[in-house]
C-alpha positions as a Markdown table, in Angstrom:
| # | Residue | x | y | z |
|---|---|---|---|---|
| 1 | Met | -145.1 | 13.5 | -69.1 |
| 2 | Asn | -144.6 | 16.6 | -66.9 |
| 3 | Arg | -141.1 | 17.6 | -65.6 |
| 4 | Ala | -141.9 | 16.8 | -62.0 |
| 5 | Phe | -143.1 | 13.3 | -62.7 |
| 6 | Ser | -140.0 | 12.7 | -65.0 |
| 7 | Val | -137.6 | 13.8 | -62.2 |
| 8 | Thr | -139.4 | 11.5 | -59.7 |
| 9 | Leu | -139.2 | 8.5 | -62.1 |
| 10 | Thr | -135.5 | 9.2 | -62.7 |
| 11 | Leu | -134.8 | 9.5 | -59.0 |
| 12 | Phe | -136.4 | 6.1 | -58.2 |
| 13 | Ser | -134.7 | 4.5 | -61.2 |
| 14 | Val | -131.3 | 5.6 | -59.7 |
| 15 | Leu | -132.3 | 4.2 | -56.3 |
| 16 | Ile | -133.3 | 0.8 | -57.8 |
| 17 | Thr | -130.1 | 0.6 | -59.8 |
| 18 | Leu | -127.9 | 1.4 | -56.7 |
| 19 | Ser | -129.9 | -1.2 | -54.7 |
| 20 | Ser | -129.3 | -3.9 | -57.3 |
| 21 | Ala | -125.6 | -3.0 | -57.5 |
| 22 | His | -125.2 | -3.3 | -53.8 |
| 23 | Arg | -127.0 | -6.7 | -53.7 |
| 24 | Ala | -124.6 | -8.0 | -56.3 |
| 25 | Ala | -121.5 | -6.5 | -54.6 |
| 26 | Ala | -121.5 | -8.0 | -51.2 |
| 27 | Gln | -122.9 | -11.1 | -49.5 |
| 28 | Tyr | -120.6 | -11.8 | -46.5 |
| 29 | Ala | -120.1 | -10.8 | -42.9 |
| 30 | Glu | -119.0 | -7.2 | -42.9 |
| 31 | Gln | -118.9 | -6.1 | -39.3 |
| 32 | Val | -117.7 | -7.6 | -36.0 |
| 33 | Ile | -120.3 | -6.8 | -33.4 |
| 34 | Ser | -118.4 | -8.4 | -30.5 |
| 35 | Phe | -115.5 | -10.7 | -30.0 |
| 36 | Ser | -114.0 | -12.5 | -27.0 |
| 37 | Gly | -111.1 | -14.9 | -27.8 |
| 38 | Gly | -111.8 | -17.0 | -24.7 |
| 39 | Ser | -109.1 | -19.2 | -23.2 |
| 40 | Met | -106.4 | -21.0 | -25.2 |
| 41 | Pro | -107.3 | -19.8 | -28.8 |
| 42 | Ala | -104.8 | -20.7 | -31.5 |
| 43 | Ser | -101.7 | -18.6 | -31.1 |
| 44 | Gly | -101.5 | -15.6 | -33.5 |
| 45 | Leu | -105.0 | -15.9 | -34.8 |
| 46 | Gly | -106.7 | -13.3 | -32.6 |
| 47 | Phe | -107.9 | -10.8 | -35.2 |
| 48 | Ala | -111.7 | -10.9 | -35.4 |
| 49 | Ser | -111.6 | -8.8 | -38.6 |
| 50 | Ser | -110.1 | -11.9 | -40.4 |
| 51 | Ala | -113.7 | -13.3 | -40.4 |
| 52 | Leu | -115.0 | -10.5 | -42.6 |
| 53 | Gly | -115.3 | -10.5 | -46.4 |
| 54 | Glu | -115.2 | -13.5 | -48.7 |
| 55 | Pro | -113.6 | -16.8 | -47.9 |
| 56 | Ser | -109.9 | -17.3 | -48.7 |
| 57 | Arg | -109.0 | -18.6 | -52.2 |
| 58 | Tyr | -105.2 | -18.6 | -51.8 |
| 59 | Thr | -102.9 | -19.0 | -48.8 |
| 60 | Ala | -100.6 | -16.2 | -49.9 |
| 61 | Asp | -98.0 | -17.5 | -47.4 |
| 62 | Asp | -94.3 | -17.1 | -48.3 |
| 63 | Asn | -93.4 | -20.5 | -46.9 |
| 64 | Phe | -96.3 | -22.4 | -48.3 |
| 65 | Pro | -98.1 | -20.5 | -51.2 |
| 66 | Ser | -101.0 | -22.6 | -52.4 |
| 67 | Val | -104.5 | -22.4 | -53.7 |
| 68 | Val | -107.1 | -23.1 | -51.0 |
| 69 | Ser | -108.4 | -26.6 | -51.5 |
| 70 | Pro | -109.9 | -29.5 | -49.4 |
| 71 | Phe | -106.2 | -30.6 | -48.9 |
| 72 | Ser | -104.9 | -27.0 | -48.3 |
| 73 | Pro | -107.0 | -24.9 | -46.0 |
| 74 | Pro | -106.3 | -21.2 | -45.1 |
| 75 | Phe | -104.2 | -20.8 | -42.0 |
| 76 | Ser | -102.7 | -17.3 | -41.8 |
| 77 | Thr | -103.4 | -14.5 | -39.4 |
| 78 | Ser | -105.1 | -12.4 | -42.0 |
| 79 | Gln | -107.4 | -15.3 | -43.1 |
| 80 | Ile | -108.8 | -16.9 | -40.0 |
| 81 | Val | -109.7 | -16.0 | -36.4 |
| 82 | Ser | -109.5 | -18.5 | -33.5 |
| 83 | Val | -112.2 | -18.5 | -30.8 |
| 84 | Gly | -111.1 | -20.4 | -27.7 |
| 85 | Glu | -112.9 | -22.0 | -24.8 |
| 86 | Gly | -115.6 | -19.8 | -23.4 |
| 87 | Gly | -115.1 | -17.3 | -26.3 |
| 88 | Gln | -117.6 | -15.9 | -28.8 |
| 89 | Ile | -117.7 | -13.9 | -32.0 |
| 90 | Thr | -120.8 | -12.1 | -33.3 |
| 91 | Leu | -121.0 | -10.9 | -36.9 |
| 92 | Arg | -123.3 | -8.7 | -38.9 |
| 93 | Leu | -124.0 | -9.9 | -42.4 |
| 94 | Ser | -123.8 | -7.5 | -45.3 |
| 95 | His | -127.3 | -8.7 | -46.4 |
| 96 | Phe | -130.2 | -10.4 | -44.7 |
| 97 | Ala | -130.5 | -14.1 | -45.2 |
| 98 | Ile | -134.1 | -15.1 | -46.1 |
| 99 | Pro | -135.2 | -18.6 | -45.1 |
| 100 | Gln | -135.6 | -21.0 | -48.1 |
| 101 | Ala | -137.7 | -24.1 | -48.2 |
| 102 | Ser | -135.3 | -26.0 | -50.6 |
| 103 | Glu | -131.8 | -25.3 | -49.5 |
| 104 | Pro | -129.6 | -24.0 | -46.6 |
| 105 | Glu | -129.0 | -20.3 | -46.5 |
| 106 | Ile | -125.8 | -19.4 | -44.7 |
| 107 | Gly | -122.4 | -20.9 | -45.5 |
| 108 | Val | -119.6 | -21.1 | -42.8 |
| 109 | Phe | -116.0 | -21.5 | -44.0 |
| 110 | Ala | -113.5 | -22.7 | -41.5 |
| 111 | Asn | -110.0 | -24.1 | -41.2 |
| 112 | Val | -110.8 | -27.6 | -42.3 |
| 113 | Gly | -108.5 | -29.9 | -44.2 |
| 114 | Ile | -108.4 | -33.5 | -45.5 |
| 115 | Ala | -105.1 | -35.4 | -45.3 |
| 116 | Asp | -103.6 | -36.3 | -48.7 |
| 117 | Asn | -102.9 | -40.0 | -49.0 |
| 118 | Asp | -101.0 | -39.4 | -52.3 |
| 119 | Phe | -99.2 | -36.1 | -51.6 |
| 120 | Pro | -99.1 | -33.8 | -53.6 |
| 121 | Asn | -101.7 | -35.3 | -56.0 |
| 122 | Gly | -104.7 | -35.1 | -53.7 |
| 123 | Leu | -106.3 | -38.3 | -52.6 |
| 124 | Ala | -108.7 | -38.7 | -49.7 |
| 125 | Gly | -108.7 | -41.8 | -47.5 |
| 126 | Asn | -111.8 | -43.9 | -46.9 |
| 127 | Pro | -113.0 | -42.6 | -44.6 |
| 128 | Pro | -111.2 | -39.2 | -45.0 |
| 129 | Phe | -108.7 | -38.4 | -42.3 |
| 130 | Thr | -109.3 | -34.8 | -41.4 |
| 131 | Phe | -107.6 | -32.0 | -39.4 |
| 132 | Gly | -108.9 | -28.7 | -38.1 |
| 133 | Ile | -112.5 | -29.8 | -37.6 |
| 134 | Asp | -114.2 | -27.6 | -35.0 |
| 135 | Ser | -117.6 | -27.2 | -33.5 |
| 136 | Ala | -119.4 | -24.2 | -32.0 |
| 137 | Glu | -122.8 | -23.2 | -30.7 |
| 138 | Val | -124.5 | -21.2 | -33.4 |
| 139 | Ser | -127.2 | -18.6 | -32.9 |
| 140 | Val | -128.8 | -16.2 | -35.4 |
| 141 | Ser | -130.8 | -13.0 | -35.1 |
| 142 | Glu | -132.7 | -10.6 | -37.2 |
| 143 | Asp | -131.7 | -7.5 | -35.2 |
| 144 | Gly | -128.8 | -8.5 | -33.1 |
| 145 | Leu | -131.0 | -8.4 | -29.9 |
| 146 | Ala | -133.2 | -11.5 | -29.9 |
| 147 | Trp | -131.4 | -14.7 | -30.7 |
| 148 | Ser | -132.5 | -18.1 | -32.0 |
| 149 | Ser | -130.2 | -21.1 | -31.4 |
| 150 | Leu | -129.2 | -23.6 | -34.2 |
| 151 | Gly | -127.5 | -25.8 | -31.6 |
| 152 | Ser | -124.0 | -27.2 | -31.7 |
| 153 | Val | -122.7 | -27.4 | -35.3 |
| 154 | Thr | -119.7 | -29.4 | -36.5 |
| 155 | Phe | -117.8 | -27.6 | -39.2 |
| 156 | Asp | -116.3 | -30.5 | -41.2 |
| 157 | Ile | -116.6 | -29.4 | -44.9 |
| 158 | Pro | -113.5 | -27.9 | -46.5 |
| 159 | Thr | -113.2 | -24.9 | -48.7 |
| 160 | Asn | -112.2 | -24.9 | -52.4 |
| 161 | Gly | -111.1 | -21.6 | -54.0 |
| 162 | Tyr | -110.9 | -22.4 | -57.7 |
| 163 | Thr | -112.6 | -24.8 | -60.1 |
| 164 | Asp | -109.7 | -25.1 | -62.6 |
| 165 | Ser | -106.7 | -25.9 | -60.4 |
| 166 | Ala | -105.1 | -29.2 | -61.6 |
| 167 | Ser | -103.3 | -29.6 | -58.2 |
| 168 | Pro | -104.7 | -29.1 | -54.7 |
| 169 | Phe | -101.4 | -27.4 | -53.8 |
| 170 | Ala | -100.9 | -25.3 | -56.9 |
| 171 | Asp | -98.6 | -22.3 | -56.1 |
| 172 | Ser | -100.4 | -19.9 | -58.3 |
| 173 | Pro | -104.1 | -18.9 | -58.2 |
| 174 | Gly | -106.6 | -20.4 | -60.7 |
| 175 | Ser | -108.6 | -18.4 | -63.2 |
| 176 | Ser | -112.0 | -19.9 | -62.6 |
| 177 | Leu | -113.5 | -18.9 | -59.2 |
| 178 | Ser | -115.6 | -21.3 | -57.2 |
| 179 | Asp | -118.9 | -19.9 | -56.0 |
| 180 | Phe | -119.1 | -19.2 | -52.3 |
| 181 | Gln | -122.8 | -18.4 | -52.5 |
| 182 | Gln | -123.7 | -21.9 | -54.0 |
| 183 | Pro | -124.6 | -24.2 | -51.1 |
| 184 | Phe | -122.8 | -27.5 | -50.8 |
| 185 | Thr | -125.3 | -30.0 | -49.3 |
| 186 | Gly | -123.1 | -33.1 | -49.3 |
| 187 | Ala | -121.3 | -34.7 | -46.3 |
| 188 | Leu | -117.7 | -35.2 | -45.4 |
| 189 | Ser | -118.1 | -38.9 | -46.2 |
| 190 | Asp | -118.8 | -37.9 | -49.9 |
| 191 | Phe | -115.1 | -37.0 | -50.2 |
| 192 | Ala | -114.0 | -40.5 | -49.2 |
| 193 | Gly | -111.6 | -42.1 | -51.8 |
| 194 | Arg | -111.8 | -39.2 | -54.2 |
| 195 | Thr | -108.9 | -37.5 | -56.0 |
| 196 | Tyr | -108.9 | -33.7 | -56.1 |
| 197 | Ala | -108.9 | -33.4 | -59.9 |
| 198 | Gly | -108.9 | -35.7 | -62.9 |
| 199 | Gly | -112.5 | -35.9 | -64.0 |
| 200 | Gly | -115.5 | -38.2 | -63.5 |
| 201 | Ser | -115.8 | -38.6 | -59.8 |
| 202 | Asp | -113.2 | -36.3 | -58.3 |
| 203 | Met | -113.7 | -33.6 | -55.7 |
| 204 | Leu | -114.1 | -30.8 | -58.2 |
| 205 | Asp | -116.9 | -32.9 | -59.8 |
| 206 | Leu | -118.5 | -33.4 | -56.3 |
| 207 | Leu | -118.4 | -29.7 | -55.5 |
| 208 | Ala | -119.9 | -28.8 | -58.9 |
| 209 | Gly | -118.7 | -25.2 | -58.8 |
| 210 | Ser | -119.4 | -24.6 | -55.1 |
| 211 | Gly | -116.7 | -23.3 | -52.8 |
| 212 | Gly | -117.7 | -25.9 | -50.2 |
| 213 | Gly | -118.1 | -24.9 | -46.5 |
| 214 | Thr | -120.7 | -26.1 | -43.9 |
| 215 | Trp | -124.1 | -24.7 | -44.7 |
| 216 | Leu | -126.7 | -23.7 | -42.0 |
| 217 | Asp | -130.4 | -24.1 | -42.4 |
| 218 | Ile | -132.3 | -21.2 | -40.8 |
| 219 | Ser | -135.8 | -22.2 | -42.1 |
| 220 | Gly | -136.8 | -23.7 | -38.7 |
| 221 | Thr | -136.0 | -20.7 | -36.6 |
| 222 | Gly | -139.3 | -18.9 | -37.2 |
| 223 | Leu | -137.4 | -15.8 | -38.3 |
| 224 | Thr | -138.4 | -14.0 | -41.5 |
| 225 | Lys | -134.8 | -12.9 | -42.0 |
| 226 | Val | -131.4 | -13.2 | -40.4 |
| 227 | Gly | -128.8 | -10.4 | -40.3 |
| 228 | Tyr | -126.5 | -11.5 | -37.5 |
| 229 | Val | -124.7 | -14.8 | -36.6 |
| 230 | Arg | -123.0 | -15.7 | -33.4 |
| 231 | Phe | -120.5 | -18.5 | -32.8 |
| 232 | Ser | -119.8 | -19.6 | -29.1 |
| 233 | Val | -117.3 | -22.1 | -27.9 |
| 234 | Ala | -118.1 | -24.1 | -24.7 |
| 235 | Asp | -115.7 | -24.4 | -21.8 |
| 236 | Asp | -114.0 | -27.7 | -21.5 |
| 237 | Leu | -115.2 | -28.6 | -18.0 |
| 238 | Asp | -113.3 | -31.9 | -18.0 |
| 239 | Gly | -110.0 | -30.1 | -18.4 |
| 240 | Gly | -109.0 | -32.3 | -21.4 |
| 241 | Thr | -108.0 | -31.2 | -24.9 |
| 242 | Ser | -108.6 | -27.5 | -25.4 |
| 243 | Leu | -111.4 | -26.4 | -27.7 |
| 244 | Asn | -111.3 | -23.7 | -30.3 |
| 245 | Phe | -113.1 | -22.7 | -33.4 |
| 246 | Glu | -111.2 | -21.3 | -36.4 |
| 247 | Leu | -113.4 | -19.2 | -38.7 |
| 248 | Asp | -112.5 | -17.8 | -42.1 |
| 249 | Ala | -115.8 | -16.3 | -43.4 |
| 250 | Val | -119.6 | -16.5 | -43.6 |
| 251 | Ser | -121.7 | -16.1 | -46.7 |
| 252 | Val | -125.3 | -15.9 | -47.8 |
| 253 | Ser | -126.6 | -18.0 | -50.7 |
| 254 | His | -127.8 | -16.5 | -53.9 |
| 255 | Ala | -131.3 | -17.7 | -53.3 |
| 256 | Ala | -131.4 | -16.4 | -49.7 |
| 257 | Leu | -129.8 | -13.0 | -50.4 |
| 258 | Gly | -132.1 | -10.2 | -49.1 |
| 259 | Gln | -131.7 | -6.4 | -48.7 |
| 260 | Arg | -128.7 | -4.9 | -47.0 |
| 261 | Thr | -128.7 | -5.0 | -43.2 |
| 262 | Val | -127.4 | -1.4 | -43.2 |
| 263 | Pro | -128.0 | 0.8 | -46.2 |
| 264 | Glu | -124.9 | 2.0 | -48.0 |
| 265 | Pro | -124.3 | 5.8 | -47.4 |
| 266 | Ala | -125.1 | 6.7 | -51.0 |
| 267 | Thr | -128.4 | 4.8 | -50.9 |
| 268 | Ala | -129.3 | 6.3 | -47.6 |
| 269 | Ile | -128.6 | 9.9 | -48.9 |
| 270 | Leu | -130.7 | 9.3 | -52.0 |
| 271 | Ile | -133.6 | 7.8 | -49.9 |
| 272 | Gly | -133.5 | 10.9 | -47.6 |
| 273 | Phe | -133.4 | 13.2 | -50.6 |
| 274 | Ala | -136.3 | 11.4 | -52.1 |
| 275 | Leu | -138.4 | 11.7 | -49.0 |
| 276 | Leu | -137.6 | 15.4 | -48.8 |
| 277 | Thr | -138.2 | 16.0 | -52.5 |
| 278 | Leu | -141.3 | 14.0 | -53.2 |
| 279 | Pro | -143.8 | 16.4 | -51.4 |
| 280 | Val | -142.4 | 19.3 | -53.5 |
| 281 | Leu | -142.7 | 17.4 | -56.7 |
| 282 | Arg | -146.2 | 16.4 | -55.9 |
| 283 | Arg | -147.2 | 20.1 | -55.4 |
| 284 | Gln | -145.5 | 21.0 | -58.6 |
| 285 | Ala | -147.3 | 18.3 | -60.5 |
| 286 | Ala | -150.7 | 19.3 | -59.0 |
| 287 | Arg | -150.1 | 23.0 | -60.0 |
| 288 | Ala | -149.1 | 21.9 | -63.5 |
| 289 | Ala | -152.2 | 19.8 | -63.8 |
| 290 | Ala | -154.5 | 22.7 | -62.5 |
| 291 | Ala | -153.0 | 25.1 | -65.0 |
| 292 | Arg | -153.8 | 22.9 | -68.0 |
C-alpha cells in the first residue's frame, strides 16, 4: 500500500469515527430558532433554552427535590419553558429524524403529571386524574423553511427519569437511567389503576425502560427527514381559561436517528481538509504508480 493511499484511508477512518461518536452523543433539540412567549405564559418559565438538551430526570428543587416520575413532573425555570396564547417556539434538532414505518420518531416531553391517590406511594386513579396536560399545533421541517403540519397534538404522557426508583418522589437520583430515545406507544389510559413500582403490572413495567413522553409520527408528512420542530399555541378567542404549553425537551428515537443537522466544527474542518488534500494525494499516488 503506497503512502498516499494509506494517509487517505486513515483520514476517512477518522472522519467515520468522529461521525459515529457525534451520532451517539446527541439526539435532542440543540438550538432555539425562534421564540415568542405569547400572552399569559406561566410565570417565571420564559427561558426558551430550557427546552434544549435531554429531558429532566430530577427536579433539583430545594423545596421539593424529587426524581422525575409520572407523579412528579419537572417544573423549574431551568427545566421547562412556557408558551402562552398566540406564542410559538421553533427548535432545531441535533440530528435529523428519519421517518420509520414501524414506530414514531420524535418524542416530546412536557410538564405532565398524574395525581397520586395513595401519596407518597404512587397510585393512579381509574381513570387517571392528571395535571399539566397541554396541547399545541405541531409542524416539522427538513430545512426550517418549508413546513408540514402534524395538526393539534395533546401532550398527555408523563416523563420518567429512572428505572430503579422505588418511590415516585425519591429525593435522590436513581442509578439506572430510563431511555429517552425509546418510544412509548401506550396511552394515558394505560396508566389507570397502576402503582408506580412494585412489580408485575406497575408503571415501570408498563414503560419497559422508556422515559415516556408523547411521541410524534412523521411518516405521513412526505418528508425524507426532519430537522426542525415548531410548537404553536392558539389564541383563546372565547376569552375563557388561558392556554399555554410547557415544554421540557424533544428527542429523536434510536431507530430514526440520522446525520447531524449541522456538522460539528471538528468534523467540518476534517471534511474541508479532506476535500483540499484528496487531489494532492491522487497526484502523488499517480506519480508513484508511474515510477514503478
